[in-house]
C-alpha positions in Angstrom: 169.9 75.6 151.8 170.9 78.6 153.9 170.6 82.1 152.5 172.2 85.3 152.2 169.8 88.1 151.9 169.2 89.9 148.5 170.2 93.3 150.0 171.0 94.4 153.5 167.8 94.5 155.6 165.8 97.9 156.6 166.6 97.2 160.2 163.6 97.9 162.6 163.4 101.4 164.0 165.4 100.6 167.0 168.4 98.6 165.8 169.9 98.1 169.4 166.4 97.0 170.7 166.3 94.2 167.6 169.7 93.0 168.6 168.6 92.9 172.3 165.4 90.6 171.2 167.8 88.3 169.4 169.8 88.0 172.7 166.4 87.5 175.0 165.3 84.9 172.7 168.6 83.1 172.9 168.8 83.1 169.1 172.4 84.3 169.3 175.1 84.5 171.8 176.8 87.8 173.3 180.1 86.7 171.6 178.2 85.9 168.2 176.4 89.4 168.1 179.8 91.2 169.2 181.5 89.5 166.2 178.6 90.4 163.8 178.8 94.1 165.1 182.5 94.0 164.4 181.9 92.9 160.9 179.1 95.2 160.4 181.6 98.2 161.2 184.1 96.8 158.9 182.1 96.0 155.9 178.7 97.8 156.2 176.6 94.7 155.9 173.8 94.8 158.5 174.5 92.6 161.6 171.7 90.5 160.9 172.8 89.6 157.6 176.3 88.9 158.9 174.8 86.5 161.4 173.0 84.8 158.6 176.0 84.6 156.1 178.4 83.3 158.9 175.8 80.6 160.1 175.7 82.0 163.4 171.7 82.4 163.0 169.4 80.3 160.8 167.0 82.2 158.7 163.9 80.7 160.0 164.9 82.1 163.7 165.6 85.6 162.2 162.4 85.2 160.4 160.5 84.6 163.9 162.6 87.4 165.5 161.8 90.0 162.7 158.1 89.1 162.6 158.1 90.1 166.5 159.8 93.0 166.0 157.7 94.3 163.2 154.6 93.3 164.9 153.4 90.7 162.5 153.1 87.0 162.0 155.7 85.0 160.0 154.6 82.7 157.2 155.8 79.7 155.2 155.1 80.4 151.7 155.9 77.0 150.7 152.4 76.1 152.1 150.5 79.1 150.7 147.7 79.1 147.8 148.0 82.4 146.0 145.5 84.3 144.4 146.6 84.4 140.9 144.6 87.5 140.0 146.4 89.3 142.6 149.9 87.9 141.7 149.7 88.8 138.1 148.0 92.1 138.5 151.1 94.1 138.3 153.1 95.1 135.5 156.4 93.1 135.3 155.1 91.2 138.4 157.8 88.8 139.0 160.6 91.3 138.7 159.0 93.8 140.8 158.2 91.3 143.6 161.8 90.2 143.5 163.3 93.8 143.4 161.0 95.1 146.1 161.0 92.0 148.2 157.2 91.7 148.7 154.4 89.4 147.3 150.6 89.5 147.6 149.2 86.2 148.7 145.2 86.5 148.8 142.4 88.8 150.0 140.9 88.5 153.4 137.2 88.6 154.3 137.8 92.1 155.4 139.0 93.1 152.0 142.7 93.6 152.9 145.3 91.8 151.0 147.7 89.7 152.9 151.1 90.7 151.8 154.3 88.7 152.5 157.2 90.9 153.1 161.0 90.6 153.6 161.3 94.1 154.8 160.1 96.2 157.7 156.7 97.2 156.9 157.1 100.8 157.4 154.4 103.4 156.8 156.0 104.6 153.3 156.3 100.9 152.3 152.8 100.2 153.1 151.7 103.5 151.3 153.7 102.1 148.3 152.2 98.6 148.3 148.7 99.9 148.7 148.9 102.1 145.7 150.2 99.0 143.8 147.5 96.5 144.9 144.6 99.1 145.5 143.8 97.7 148.7 145.1 97.8 152.2 147.9 95.6 152.9 148.1 93.4 155.9 151.6 92.2 156.3 153.1 88.8 157.0 156.7 88.3 157.4 159.1 86.1 155.4 162.5 86.1 153.8 163.7 87.3 150.4 164.7 83.7 149.4 161.3 82.6 150.1 159.9 85.3 147.9 162.3 84.1 145.3 161.4 80.5 145.5 157.7 81.5 145.3 158.2 83.6 142.3 160.1 80.8 140.4 157.1 78.4 141.1 154.4 81.2 140.4 156.1 82.4 137.1 158.2 79.4 136.3 156.8 79.2 132.5 157.4 83.1 132.1 160.8 82.8 133.5 161.8 79.5 131.4 160.5 81.4 128.3 162.3 84.6 128.9 165.6 82.5 129.8 165.4 80.9 126.4 163.9 83.8 124.2 164.2 87.1 125.3 167.5 87.8 123.2 165.7 86.3 120.4 162.7 88.7 120.9 164.7 91.7 121.6 167.2 91.1 118.4 166.7 88.4 116.4 169.8 89.0 114.3 171.8 88.4 117.3 170.4 85.0 118.3 171.3 81.6 117.1 167.9 80.3 117.4 167.8 80.5 113.5 170.8 78.7 112.4 171.1 79.9 108.7 169.3 83.2 107.7 167.6 83.4 104.3 170.5 85.3 102.7 173.0 82.9 104.0 171.1 79.9 102.7 170.9 81.7 99.2 174.4 82.3 99.3 175.5 78.8 100.2 173.2 77.2 97.5 174.5 79.9 94.8 178.3 78.9 95.9 177.5 75.1 95.9 175.9 75.6 92.4 178.9 77.5 91.2 181.5 75.0 92.6 179.4 72.0 91.0 179.5 73.7 87.5 183.1 74.5 87.8 183.6 71.1 88.9 182.0 69.6 85.9 183.7 71.8 83.3 187.1 72.3 85.1 187.5 69.4 87.7 191.3 69.7 88.1 191.4 73.3 88.2 188.5 73.6 90.7 190.2 71.0 93.0 193.5 72.9 93.0 191.5 76.1 93.6 190.0 74.6 96.7 193.0 73.0 98.2 194.9 76.3 97.5 192.0 78.1 99.4 192.2 75.6 102.2 196.0 76.0 102.5 195.7 79.9 102.8 193.1 79.6 105.3 195.3 77.3 107.3 198.0 79.5 107.0 196.2 82.7 107.8 194.7 81.2 110.9 198.0 80.0 112.3 199.9 83.1 111.3 197.3 85.2 113.1 197.5 83.2 116.4 201.5 83.5 116.3 201.2 87.3 116.0 198.8 87.9 118.7 200.4 85.4 120.9 203.9 87.2 120.5 202.1 90.4 121.5 200.7 88.7 124.7 204.4 87.4 125.3 205.6 90.9 126.0 203.4 90.8 128.9 204.2 87.2 130.4 206.0 88.9 133.4 203.8 91.7 134.1 201.4 91.4 137.1 198.1 93.0 135.8 196.7 93.1 139.5 199.4 93.3 142.3 198.8 91.7 145.6 199.3 95.0 147.1 196.3 96.3 145.2 194.3 93.4 146.6 195.3 94.0 150.2 194.4 97.6 149.8 190.8 96.8 149.3 188.6 97.7 152.4 185.8 95.0 152.9 183.2 97.8 153.5 183.8 99.3 149.9 183.8 95.8 148.2 180.6 95.3 146.0 178.2 92.5 146.3 179.1 89.5 144.1 177.0 86.6 142.6 178.7 83.4 141.8 176.7 81.2 139.3 177.4 77.6 139.1 175.5 75.8 136.4 175.5 71.8 137.1 173.9 69.2 135.3 174.2 65.5 136.4 177.4 66.2 138.5 176.4 64.5 141.7 179.7 63.0 141.8 181.8 66.1 141.9 179.4 68.7 144.0 181.0 68.0 147.5 184.5 69.1 146.0 182.8 72.1 144.2 181.3 73.3 147.5 184.8 72.9 149.3 186.6 74.9 146.3 184.2 77.8 146.2 184.2 77.9 149.9 187.9 78.9 149.6 187.1 82.4 148.0 188.5 85.2 149.8 185.6 87.4 149.8 183.3 88.6 152.8 180.6 85.9 152.7 177.8 88.7 153.7 178.6 90.0 150.4 178.6 86.9 148.5 176.0 84.8 147.2 176.5 81.4 145.1 173.7 80.1 143.0 174.1 76.5 142.3 171.6 76.3 139.0 170.3 72.7 138.9 167.9 71.5 136.1 164.4 70.6 137.4 164.6 66.8 136.7 168.2 66.4 138.2 167.2 65.2 141.6 170.5 63.3 141.9 172.6 66.4 141.8 170.1 68.3 144.1 170.3 65.7 146.6 174.0 65.4 146.6 174.3 69.3 147.0 172.0 69.1 150.2 173.7 66.4 151.6 177.1 68.1 151.4 175.7 70.8 154.0 176.7 73.8 152.0 177.5 77.2 153.6 174.5 79.6 154.3 175.4 81.8 151.3 175.1 78.8 148.9 171.6 78.4 147.3 169.9 75.9 145.0 168.1 77.6 142.0 165.8 75.1 140.3 166.0 75.6 136.4 162.4 75.1 134.9 161.9 72.5 132.4 162.1 74.3 128.8 164.3 74.1 125.5 166.9 74.4 124.8 168.2 72.6 127.9 171.5 74.3 127.7 174.1 75.9 130.1 173.4 79.7 128.8 169.5 79.1 129.4 170.4 77.9 133.2 172.7 81.0 133.4 169.9 83.6 132.3 167.6 82.0 135.1 170.3 82.7 137.4 170.7 86.3 136.1 167.2 86.8 136.9 167.7 86.2 140.7 171.3 87.5 140.9 171.7 90.5 143.2 175.3 91.1 142.9 177.0 94.2 141.3 179.3 91.8 139.6 178.7 88.2 138.8 181.0 85.5 137.8 180.3 82.0 136.3 182.2 78.7 137.4 181.8 75.2 136.4 181.4 72.5 138.7 185.0 71.2 138.8 186.4 74.6 139.1 189.1 75.8 141.8 189.7 79.5 141.5 192.4 81.5 143.0 191.1 82.6 146.5 191.7 86.2 145.7 190.2 86.0 142.1 186.9 88.0 142.8 189.0 90.8 144.5 191.5 90.9 141.4 188.4 91.3 139.4 187.0 94.2 141.4 190.3 96.0 141.0 190.4 95.5 137.3 186.6 96.6 137.0 187.5 99.8 138.8 190.7 100.6 136.8 188.9 99.7 133.4 186.0 102.1 134.0 182.3 101.7 132.8 183.4 100.4 129.4 184.9 97.2 130.8 182.0 94.9 130.8 183.8 91.6 131.6 187.2 90.6 132.7 188.5 86.9 132.0 190.5 84.8 134.5 192.9 82.2 132.9 191.9 78.3 133.0 194.5 75.6 133.5 194.5 72.1 134.5 195.5 70.2 137.8 195.6 66.7 136.2 198.2 67.9 133.5 200.4 64.6 134.1 197.7 62.0 133.9 198.0 60.9 130.3 199.0 62.3 126.9 195.7 64.1 126.2 195.7 65.9 129.5 199.2 67.1 128.7 198.2 68.4 125.2 195.1 70.0 126.7 197.2 71.9 129.3 199.7 72.9 126.5 196.9 74.3 124.6 195.1 76.1 127.4 198.6 77.5 128.6 199.4 79.1 125.3 195.5 80.4 124.7 195.1 81.9 128.2 198.6 83.2 129.1 199.6 84.5 125.6 196.8 84.6 123.2 194.2 86.3 125.3 196.9 88.7 126.7 197.6 89.5 123.0 194.1 90.3 122.1 193.7 92.2 125.3 196.8 94.4 124.6 195.8 95.0 121.0 192.2 95.5 122.0 190.7 93.0 119.9 187.5 91.0 120.6 188.2 88.3 123.2 186.1 85.1 123.0 185.2 84.3 126.6 186.3 81.0 128.0 182.8 79.7 129.5 184.0 79.8 133.0 185.8 82.4 135.3 184.4 85.4 133.4 183.5 88.3 135.6 180.8 90.7 134.5 179.4 93.9 135.5 175.6 92.6 136.1 174.0 95.9 134.8 176.0 95.6 131.6 175.5 91.9 131.1 171.6 92.6 131.6 172.2 95.5 128.9 173.7 92.9 126.5 170.6 90.6 126.8 172.4 88.0 128.9 173.5 84.8 127.3 172.2 83.3 123.9 170.6 80.0 125.1 170.6 78.7 121.5 174.5 79.4 121.0 176.4 76.3 122.3 179.6 78.5 122.9 177.5 81.4 124.5 180.7 82.4 126.0 182.5 83.4 122.7 179.4 84.9 121.3 179.0 87.3 124.2 182.4 88.5 124.0 181.7 89.4 120.4 178.6 91.0 121.2 180.2 93.1 123.8 182.6 94.3 121.4 180.1 95.2 118.9 178.3 97.3 121.6 181.6 99.2 122.5 182.3 97.6 125.4 185.9 96.1 126.6 186.7 92.5 127.8 189.9 92.4 129.6 192.2 89.7 131.2 193.3 89.4 134.7 196.2 87.6 136.2 194.3 84.9 138.1 193.7 81.3 137.4 191.1 78.6 137.7 192.2 75.0 137.9 189.9 72.6 136.2 189.8 69.1 135.1 191.3 68.1 131.6 189.6 65.6 129.5 191.1 62.2 130.4 189.7 60.3 127.3 189.5 60.8 123.7 185.5 60.5 123.2 184.7 62.9 125.9 187.3 65.3 124.3 185.7 64.8 120.9 182.2 65.7 122.5 183.4 68.6 124.2 185.5 70.0 121.2 182.9 69.4 118.7 180.4 71.6 120.6 183.0 74.2 120.9 183.7 74.2 117.1 180.0 74.0 116.4 179.6 76.9 118.6 182.2 79.1 116.7 180.5 78.1 113.5 177.1 79.4 115.2 178.8 82.5 116.2 180.4 83.3 112.8 177.0 82.7 111.1 175.1 85.1 113.6 177.6 87.8 113.3 177.9 87.4 109.5 174.3 88.2 108.9 175.1 91.9 109.2 178.7 92.2 108.2 178.5 96.0 107.1 177.0 96.8 110.3 179.5 94.8 112.3 182.3 96.6 110.3 180.9 100.0 111.3 180.5 99.0 114.9 183.9 97.6 115.6 186.0 98.7 112.8 188.0 96.9 110.2 190.7 95.5 112.8 188.3 94.1 115.1 186.4 92.9 112.2 189.4 90.9 110.8 190.2 89.7 114.2 186.8 88.1 114.4 187.1 86.6 110.9 190.5 85.1 111.5 189.7 83.7 115.1 186.1 82.8 115.2 185.5 82.0 111.7 189.0 81.1 111.0 189.5 78.5 113.9 186.6 75.9 112.7 187.8 76.4 108.8 191.6 76.0 110.1 190.4 72.6 111.7 188.2 71.6 108.7 191.3 72.1 106.5 193.6 69.9 108.6 192.6 66.3 107.6 192.7 67.5 103.4 196.0 69.4 104.1 197.4 66.4 105.7 196.2 64.0 103.1 197.6 65.9 100.3 200.9 66.3 101.9 201.1 62.6 102.6 200.4 62.0 99.0 203.0 64.5 98.1 205.6 62.8 100.2 205.0 59.1 99.4 203.7 58.9 95.9 206.3 59.3 92.8 206.2 62.7 91.4 205.1 61.5 88.0 201.8 59.8 89.4 201.0 63.0 91.3 202.0 65.8 88.8 199.4 65.2 86.1 196.8 66.0 88.9 198.4 68.5 91.1 200.9 71.2 89.8 204.1 71.4 91.5 203.4 74.6 93.1 200.0 73.3 94.6 202.0 70.7 96.3 204.8 72.9 97.4 202.1 75.4 98.7 200.5 72.4 100.7 203.9 71.1 102.0 205.0 74.6 103.0 201.8 75.1 104.8 202.0 71.9 106.6 205.4 72.5 107.9 205.2 76.1 108.7 201.6 75.9 110.2 202.5 73.0 112.4 205.9 74.5 113.4 204.1 77.6 114.4 201.6 75.8 116.4 204.3 73.5 118.1 206.1 76.6 119.0 203.2 78.2 120.5 202.5 75.0 122.3 206.0 74.9 123.7 205.8 78.5 124.9 202.8 77.8 127.2 204.4 76.1 130.1 207.2 78.8 130.5 205.1 81.3 132.4 204.1 78.7 134.9 207.1 76.6 135.0 205.7 73.5 133.7 208.8 72.7 131.7 208.1 69.1 132.0 205.4 69.5 129.2 207.5 71.4 126.7 208.6 68.3 124.5 205.0 67.0 124.5 204.1 70.0 122.1 205.8 67.8 119.5 202.9 65.9 119.2 200.6 68.9 118.4 200.1 67.8 114.6 198.5 64.5 116.1 196.5 66.6 118.6 195.2 68.8 115.6 193.9 65.7 113.9 191.8 65.2 116.9 190.4 68.8 116.4 189.7 68.2 112.7 187.8 65.1 113.6 185.7 66.9 116.1 185.2 69.9 113.7 183.4 67.5 111.1 181.2 66.1 113.9 180.6 69.8 114.8 179.7 70.7 111.1 177.5 67.8 110.7 175.6 68.7 114.1 175.2 72.5 112.9 173.1 71.0 110.1 171.3 68.3 112.0 170.9 69.5 115.6 172.6 72.9 115.9 171.1 73.6 119.5 172.0 70.2 121.0 174.4 70.6 124.0 176.6 67.7 124.0 177.5 66.8 127.7 180.9 66.7 128.8 181.6 64.2 131.7 183.5 65.6 134.7 185.0 63.8 137.8 186.9 61.1 135.6 190.2 62.1 136.5 192.6 60.1 139.1 194.2 62.8 140.4 193.4 65.3 143.1 192.9 69.0 142.5 194.6 69.6 145.6 197.1 67.2 145.5 
């Protein structure tokens, strides 16, 4: 893999002399050097970094040239046997070595310590390292990425453990590692006992009460979504970040950006991934793309390497560990990220080329309290079959209206799993992602809100592949619903504290959206069955068991709830002009039956294997993302 440096090099004392060295060594052409100098003037990145990021100079050749300029020898850290005592003798050793770009190797016969450095070994740097290791350093030259790879090998167990359990150690109450707290188990047992007693003493009344509760939850959930989406609809013609604002950005002032792409068994689509992300309109010398690949996934790794990725793409190997989830991989990526901002993309994503620049404008406008901005998601294969049409309708209303409404109303926004852009420093303060929560994105949005941060929405779209098969859809949706259940349980452990932190308005939104969504889906099948009973069986058979008012409430709920969701689904295509999808919204009641099926599967998995990450297969579509 090629590499982009973690930060601009501290150039040799004589910058021009180093440039002449590159020319004399025939490592670059005069035209390439002239181009790099021009980019240096425009962006503020050092010319050697520009040469690397543009593929005009390979990192090995640059290493040799820098070693000569610094008066030291180059070294291949892959072939080095490290002195474990030296390496682990520092406080927070791994993080320090990554931040300062040096790494002790071993002690020589003369008592001096061989130290690999990716920065010029100036007198000041030598003094600082001497103080850290307690011996005279003997420098050898390497690259930032070689130091990172070495640290990943040397501290793999510590990195794997930190990625999985750091949030748990810092704030156990905010981690889904424990599914049900002791209080929740006691409350559930008491509630079950009370319901059982009532069912024995007053069976009909108990069933009526439960059905009434299900109906009210269903109606409350759909009504909340309708109200919020109507608020968001007021802004469906407002461009949040204009093209003029994007054009006004100067390359020199752009921050460094990290793109994290967690992939697992995605060998069939990584070539398309590299093509898609290669289209981002952002200076490559200020952009790093970290492809996060599980240790055992050799097939995907080989496919990435075979695709000849650009120099600013890198592979980060995720050490084996549990739980094996996307958020754990992202935490490892966060450990190595060097960007001021960071974004997550999935393997099949095709983001708008100017999305990163729009995010930069949104962050500057939002101030320090804005921790994340979410771009919209939509599907390129919307006409492939009935399922992809329904998927597209759902996402269109959710991202174009629902999230806009939550943003305008200043309510907690559950993130979408991809195309969410973060301030890296704030993400670290939040503790990263919860590896034990299978909808880590929704959880992180709620956590950010609890700490007083704001999550915004930008007018940019990432195109994805909609699920083309029902089994694949059930696997994906059951995981999402299970994650909403996990998030509800986590944040319900300290409800009073949450109300104090976010206020009643945001707390009510959390209950109706995060907890209400799975409850609504769980209620769909019982509500549909009771509606069918009401409509199909003679009144004299039904009335002895269910009073007329219960039947009418259920029927009203069925009609109004489904009409609301059909209407919202019909709204979705209007903003994007996809009018051919509008009438398909009439199938929403059937689509919700699939959600209900997935919700019961999610509930079962919540009890039996809460941290299991059900894999969604990608690359199944027959349509072209660029067609």
